[in-house]
C-alpha positions as CSV (number, residue, x, y, z in Angstrom):
1,M,10.7,2.1,-19.7
2,K,8.6,4.6,-21.8
3,L,4.8,4.8,-21.4
4,Q,2.9,2.9,-23.8
5,V,-0.3,4.0,-24.4
6,T,-2.5,1.5,-25.8
7,S,-5.7,0.6,-26.4
8,A,-7.7,0.2,-23.2
9,S,-8.4,-3.4,-22.0
10,S,-11.8,-2.6,-19.9
11,P,-14.6,-1.4,-21.6
12,P,-15.3,2.2,-21.1
13,D,-18.2,1.9,-19.2
14,K,-16.4,-0.5,-17.0
15,L,-13.9,1.9,-15.7
16,P,-14.4,3.8,-12.2
17,S,-15.6,7.4,-12.4
18,I,-13.8,10.3,-10.1
19,G,-17.2,11.7,-9.7
20,E,-18.7,8.8,-8.2
21,A,-15.3,7.9,-6.2
22,L,-15.8,11.5,-4.5
23,A,-19.3,11.7,-4.1
24,P,-19.3,10.3,-0.6
25,V,-16.5,12.2,0.4
26,L,-18.3,15.3,-0.4
27,A,-21.2,14.6,1.3
28,R,-19.4,14.4,4.3
29,L,-18.2,18.0,3.9
30,S,-20.1,21.2,4.2
31,P,-21.0,22.7,0.4
32,E,-18.6,25.7,1.3
33,Q,-15.5,23.1,1.7
34,H,-16.4,21.3,-1.8
35,P,-14.3,23.7,-3.8
36,L,-11.2,23.2,-1.4
37,L,-11.4,19.3,-1.7
38,V,-11.7,19.7,-5.3
39,A,-8.3,21.7,-5.5
40,L,-7.0,19.3,-3.2
41,A,-7.7,16.7,-6.1
42,E,-6.5,19.1,-8.5
43,R,-3.0,18.6,-6.8
44,M,-3.2,15.0,-6.8
45,A,-4.2,15.0,-10.3
46,A,-0.9,17.3,-11.0
47,D,1.0,14.5,-9.1
48,R,0.0,11.8,-11.4
49,Y,0.4,14.1,-14.5
50,R,4.1,14.3,-13.5
51,L,4.5,10.5,-13.0
52,W,2.8,9.8,-16.4
53,A,5.3,12.5,-17.9
54,D,8.2,10.8,-16.3
55,A,7.3,7.5,-18.3
56,A,6.2,8.9,-21.5
57,N,8.1,9.9,-25.2
58,A,9.2,13.5,-25.3
59,S,6.0,14.9,-27.1
60,D,3.5,13.2,-24.7
61,A,5.4,14.3,-21.7
62,S,5.8,17.9,-22.5
63,A,1.8,17.8,-23.1
64,L,1.4,15.9,-19.7
65,R,3.5,18.4,-17.8
66,A,1.5,21.2,-19.2
67,C,-1.6,19.3,-17.9
68,A,0.1,19.1,-14.5
69,E,1.0,23.0,-14.5
70,R,-2.4,23.7,-15.3
71,E,-4.1,21.4,-12.3
72,I,-1.4,23.6,-10.1
73,D,-2.7,26.8,-11.7
74,I,-6.6,25.6,-11.0
75,A,-5.9,24.8,-7.2
76,T,-3.8,27.6,-6.4
77,R,-6.6,30.0,-8.0
78,V,-9.6,28.3,-6.0
79,E,-7.3,28.3,-2.9
80,A,-6.8,32.1,-3.5
81,L,-10.6,32.6,-3.1
82,Y,-10.4,31.4,0.5
83,P,-8.3,33.5,3.2
84,D,-8.3,30.2,5.1
85,A,-7.7,27.9,2.4
86,A,-4.5,25.9,3.8
87,A,-6.3,25.6,7.4
88,T,-9.7,24.4,5.6
89,Q,-7.7,21.6,3.8
90,R,-5.7,20.4,6.4
91,G,-9.3,20.1,8.4
92,I,-10.5,18.0,5.3
93,R,-7.4,15.9,5.0
94,A,-8.1,15.1,8.8
95,A,-11.7,14.5,8.2
96,I,-11.0,12.2,5.2
97,P,-8.0,10.5,5.8
98,E,-8.8,7.9,2.9
99,L,-8.5,10.7,0.3
100,D,-5.2,9.5,-0.8
101,E,-6.1,5.9,-0.8
102,I,-9.3,6.6,-3.0
103,N,-7.1,8.6,-5.4
104,R,-4.6,5.6,-5.7
105,T,-7.4,2.7,-6.0
106,L,-9.2,4.7,-9.0
107,F,-6.0,4.3,-11.1
108,A,-4.2,1.3,-9.6
109,G,-3.5,-1.7,-12.0
110,R,-5.0,-0.3,-15.1
111,S,-3.2,0.4,-18.3
112,F,-2.1,4.0,-19.2
113,A,-4.9,4.2,-22.0
114,E,-7.6,3.5,-18.9
115,Q,-5.9,5.9,-16.5
116,F,-5.9,8.7,-19.2
117,V,-9.8,7.7,-20.1
118,I,-10.3,7.9,-16.2
119,Q,-8.7,11.4,-15.9
120,A,-10.0,12.6,-19.4
121,R,-13.6,12.0,-18.0
122,G,-12.4,13.5,-14.3
123,E,-11.4,16.4,-16.3
124,R,-14.6,17.0,-18.2
125,L,-16.7,16.5,-14.8
126,G,-13.8,19.3,-13.2
127,A,-14.9,21.6,-15.9
128,A,-18.8,21.0,-15.2
129,T,-18.1,21.3,-11.4
130,W,-16.4,24.6,-11.6
131,R,-19.2,25.8,-13.9
132,A,-21.5,24.6,-10.9
133,F,-19.7,26.4,-8.5
134,A,-19.6,29.5,-10.7
135,A,-23.4,29.3,-11.2
136,R,-23.8,29.7,-7.4
137,E,-21.3,32.4,-7.1
138,R,-22.5,36.2,-6.7
139,E,-19.3,37.9,-7.0
140,P,-18.3,38.3,-10.7
141,A,-14.6,38.0,-9.9
142,R,-14.9,34.7,-8.0
143,R,-17.0,33.5,-10.9
144,A,-14.6,34.6,-13.4
145,V,-12.0,32.6,-11.6
146,L,-14.1,29.7,-11.4
147,L,-15.1,29.5,-15.2
148,A,-11.3,30.0,-16.1
149,C,-10.8,27.0,-14.0
150,A,-13.3,25.2,-16.1
151,L,-11.5,26.0,-19.1
152,L,-8.2,24.7,-18.0
153,E,-9.9,21.5,-17.1
154,E,-11.3,21.2,-20.8
155,E,-7.8,21.8,-21.9
156,N,-6.5,18.6,-20.2
157,A,-9.4,16.7,-21.0
158,L,-8.4,17.4,-24.6
159,A,-4.6,16.7,-24.1
160,L,-5.3,13.4,-22.8
161,E,-7.9,12.5,-25.6
162,T,-5.2,13.9,-27.7
163,I,-2.9,11.5,-26.7
164,L,-5.3,8.6,-26.5
165,G,-6.0,9.5,-30.4
166,R,-2.6,8.7,-31.2
167,A,-2.3,5.5,-29.5
C-alpha cells in the first residue's frame, strides 16, 4: 500500500510536540549531553523517514530518503564534535530507557499528514535548537557545524511542507 498524505484529522494545535515530549528527558541530562541526545533523536527521525519513504510514491519517496540522509548527516556532524560521543549516547540510552517509546507514541495512530506536521514542526524546533547550541559555542568551527545542522533541519521541514502542500 502506498503512503497517502491527506489532510490531518486532528486540529494542528492538538497534535503532540516533539519539543514538549523531549523537555522532561532533557531535564534529566546535563546540558553537555543535550546535543548528543538530539543527535540520537535525529537518527530516530532518519529511521522514520525511511519507513515513510518505503510507503510513498516515487517522488515523495525520493524526498523522504533525502530527509533521512540529512538526519544522519546532522547526527554524524554533531557526534564528531564529541570524542566520547558513543559512550555518552550509551549512557543517555541507559538513563532514558523510554526514549524509543516516547518516539513511537508521538506518531502512533496518526495519519501520515499528522505525522508529517509533527515532524515538520520538530524540524523547525531542531533548527532553533542547533542555533541555540551554536550561540553558546565559543569555538567558531563547532559553531559553524551547529549552524549547518540548523540549515539541514530547515531543508527537511521544507520537504515535508512541500509534500503536505501537494496533498
